[in-house]
C-alpha positions as semicolon CSV with decimal commas, in nm:
position;residue;x (nm);y (nm);z (nm)
1;M;-3,243;-1,332;0,617
2;K;-3,286;-1,295;0,296
3;T;-3,670;-1,306;0,336
4;T;-3,708;-1,121;0,568
5;F;-3,513;-0,781;0,459
6;L;-3,693;-0,805;0,090
7;S;-4,029;-0,837;0,295
8;V;-4,008;-0,543;0,536
9;F;-3,848;-0,385;0,199
10;L;-4,160;-0,428;0,076
11;L;-4,418;-0,351;0,331
12;L;-4,219;-0,033;0,337
13;T;-4,224;0,065;0,008
14;L;-4,634;0,013;0,040
15;L;-4,685;0,165;0,357
16;A;-4,442;0,507;0,193
17;S;-4,679;0,464;-0,144
18;N;-4,990;0,507;0,032
19;K;-4,863;0,780;0,244
20;V;-4,792;1,019;-0,018
21;K;-4,964;1,152;-0,313
22;A;-4,957;1,051;-0,722
23;Q;-4,818;1,355;-0,795
24;S;-4,506;1,297;-0,616
25;F;-4,367;1,017;-0,719
26;E;-4,049;0,994;-0,950
27;A;-3,870;0,719;-1,164
28;Y;-3,490;0,724;-1,183
29;L;-3,258;0,528;-1,393
30;I;-2,869;0,488;-1,197
31;A;-2,559;0,421;-1,357
32;G;-2,152;0,470;-1,200
33;F;-1,887;0,325;-1,127
34;D;-1,729;0,223;-0,754
35;V;-1,376;0,151;-0,590
36;S;-1,407;-0,117;-0,298
37;Q;-1,209;-0,294;-0,046
38;I;-1,294;-0,650;0,134
39;D;-1,230;-0,508;0,529
40;G;-1,098;-0,858;0,626
41;D;-0,891;-0,995;0,376
42;K;-0,529;-0,879;0,413
43;L;-0,549;-0,571;0,159
44;S;-0,627;-0,250;0,209
45;G;-0,715;0,032;-0,003
46;Y;-0,947;0,076;-0,239
47;N;-0,819;-0,060;-0,515
48;K;-1,072;-0,247;-0,721
49;G;-1,283;-0,086;-0,925
50;G;-1,639;-0,192;-1,056
51;G;-2,025;-0,072;-1,244
52;V;-2,324;-0,013;-1,056
53;F;-2,586;0,035;-1,278
54;G;-3,013;-0,016;-1,148
55;G;-3,352;0,206;-1,112
56;A;-3,528;0,331;-0,838
57;T;-3,860;0,504;-0,789
58;A;-3,900;0,781;-0,524
59;F;-4,178;0,946;-0,256
60;K;-4,194;1,281;-0,191
61;L;-4,304;1,299;0,187
62;N;-4,247;1,701;0,175
63;D;-4,000;1,980;0,071
64;Q;-3,768;1,831;0,246
65;W;-3,745;1,480;0,268
66;K;-3,793;1,192;0,061
67;L;-3,804;0,800;0,010
68;Q;-3,647;0,597;-0,242
69;Q;-3,584;0,248;-0,312
70;E;-3,363;0,106;-0,528
71;I;-3,257;-0,183;-0,676
72;T;-2,913;-0,261;-0,824
73;Y;-2,652;-0,416;-0,961
74;Y;-2,355;-0,373;-0,794
75;Q;-1,989;-0,527;-0,795
76;R;-1,751;-0,493;-0,522
77;G;-1,447;-0,690;-0,406
78;S;-1,084;-0,688;-0,333
79;R;-0,731;-0,650;-0,545
80;A;-0,390;-0,675;-0,456
81;T;-0,120;-0,392;-0,591
82;D;0,218;-0,538;-0,650
83;E;0,344;-0,510;-0,266
84;Q;0,087;-0,685;-0,154
85;L;0,083;-0,993;-0,372
86;S;0,256;-1,241;-0,103
87;L;-0,042;-1,103;0,121
88;D;-0,311;-1,341;0,043
89;N;-0,379;-1,663;-0,219
90;F;-0,531;-1,455;-0,450
91;S;-0,465;-1,106;-0,656
92;I;-0,820;-1,016;-0,769
93;R;-1,174;-1,108;-0,650
94;R;-1,534;-0,942;-0,798
95;V;-1,783;-1,016;-0,557
96;D;-2,127;-0,945;-0,799
97;Y;-2,476;-0,853;-0,625
98;I;-2,835;-0,696;-0,648
99;D;-2,851;-0,482;-0,388
100;F;-3,257;-0,361;-0,241
101;S;-3,163;0,002;-0,053
102;L;-3,468;0,183;0,117
103;V;-3,251;0,572;0,107
104;G;-3,371;0,867;0,275
105;H;-3,302;1,219;0,110
106;H;-3,297;1,566;0,338
107;F;-3,277;1,828;0,150
108;F;-3,078;2,150;0,205
109;D;-3,179;2,327;-0,110
110;E;-3,291;2,315;-0,447
111;K;-2,894;2,163;-0,543
112;W;-2,763;1,939;-0,241
113;S;-2,907;1,662;-0,049
114;L;-2,791;1,419;0,213
115;L;-2,834;1,060;0,161
116;A;-2,859;0,800;0,470
117;G;-3,005;0,441;0,448
118;A;-2,994;0,049;0,432
119;G;-3,037;-0,235;0,248
120;Y;-2,931;-0,572;0,178
121;G;-2,724;-0,740;-0,146
122;V;-2,815;-1,075;-0,288
123;F;-2,488;-1,255;-0,382
124;V;-2,461;-1,310;-0,716
125;N;-2,193;-1,492;-0,825
126;V;-1,757;-1,418;-0,760
127;K;-1,492;-1,428;-1,044
128;S;-1,122;-1,471;-0,888
129;D;-0,818;-1,553;-1,037
130;V;-0,837;-1,832;-0,713
131;K;-1,137;-2,086;-0,730
132;E;-1,377;-1,965;-0,453
133;D;-1,685;-2,191;-0,296
134;K;-1,974;-1,970;-0,361
135;S;-2,149;-2,119;-0,073
136;L;-1,915;-1,965;0,165
137;Y;-2,009;-1,648;0,084
138;N;-2,299;-1,417;0,317
139;G;-2,578;-1,124;0,146
140;D;-2,451;-0,796;0,238
141;L;-2,628;-0,617;0,470
142;F;-2,492;-0,281;0,415
143;L;-2,549;0,119;0,593
144;T;-2,524;0,411;0,280
145;V;-2,477;0,799;0,325
146;G;-2,371;1,048;0,087
147;P;-2,438;1,357;-0,069
148;Q;-2,623;1,447;-0,362
149;Y;-2,577;1,727;-0,644
150;A;-2,839;1,806;-0,825
151;L;-2,675;1,936;-1,207
152;S;-3,007;1,974;-1,360
153;E;-3,375;1,972;-1,341
154;V;-3,346;1,579;-1,462
155;L;-2,999;1,494;-1,331
156;S;-2,838;1,428;-1,032
157;A;-2,422;1,313;-0,913
158;A;-2,428;1,157;-0,581
159;I;-2,125;1,030;-0,368
160;K;-2,187;0,731;-0,133
161;L;-2,061;0,566;0,107
162;Q;-2,135;0,162;0,153
163;Y;-2,000;-0,082;0,449
164;S;-2,147;-0,396;0,561
165;V;-2,248;-0,455;0,944
166;L;-2,248;-0,841;0,887
167;P;-1,937;-1,033;0,778
168;I;-2,005;-1,140;0,392
169;F;-1,812;-1,496;0,500
170;K;-1,939;-1,757;0,634
171;N;-1,606;-1,867;0,773
172;Q;-1,422;-1,543;0,835
173;D;-1,489;-1,181;0,952
174;A;-1,485;-0,988;0,678
175;Y;-1,660;-0,652;0,555
176;N;-1,757;-0,440;0,232
177;N;-1,655;-0,115;0,152
178;S;-1,641;0,085;-0,127
179;I;-1,726;0,407;-0,223
180;N;-1,944;0,489;-0,581
181;L;-2,022;0,795;-0,804
182;T;-2,338;0,731;-0,948
183;L;-2,572;0,943;-1,233
184;N;-2,930;0,952;-1,161
185;Y;-3,107;0,977;-1,477
186;K;-3,508;1,145;-1,365
187;M;-3,741;0,928;-1,625
188;I;-4,052;0,996;-1,507
189;T;-4,203;1,282;-1,258
190;K;-4,566;1,282;-1,124
C-alpha cells in the first residue's frame, strides 16, 4: 500500500511538473499545530494537541488552480479527559506520521482559496502511557479539506480537516480525525 501510494504520488508530481511552466513553481515551509482524536478508541473530543511541520512545492496550473505536494511530520493521537479516564486503558496516545499529500487549491480571489486533497501518512512511532505493540499500526490513508487565507505575499494560514479513509489499527476500526492550523511561508517563486 505504501509503495503504491508513493509511486502514484511521485508520478502525479512528475506529470504536474511537465504540464506547467517553470515560472509557476513555488516552495514553502509549513509549520503549525493540530488537535486530534481517534474515532473508535472509546474517547471523544479533540483533546490531543500536536505539531505539524514540513515543506511543500506547488505548481500554478492557471489563475484559479494550483497543485501542491506536501511532505510533513504530523503528530496525531488521543487523550482522555478526567471524566474519560476509566473508558480505556490509556490516558494519552501520540501517533507520529510522515505525511505525503497531494492538494489542489481553488482560488476565489487573491486572498481566499479552498484546499482539497488526499495523502498517505507513513507510521513512524507511537508514544503512550501504556506499552503498545507498534506492529498493530497501519499507515494513514486520509482525505483533507479546508480554507486558506493569504496574510501577505509570502505568508498564508490554512485550517484543514484531515480524516482517515482506512482503519489505522490492524485489529480495530479506528480512524484519525484531526484539525490543523498551519502557516505557510513562501521561500521560492519562479
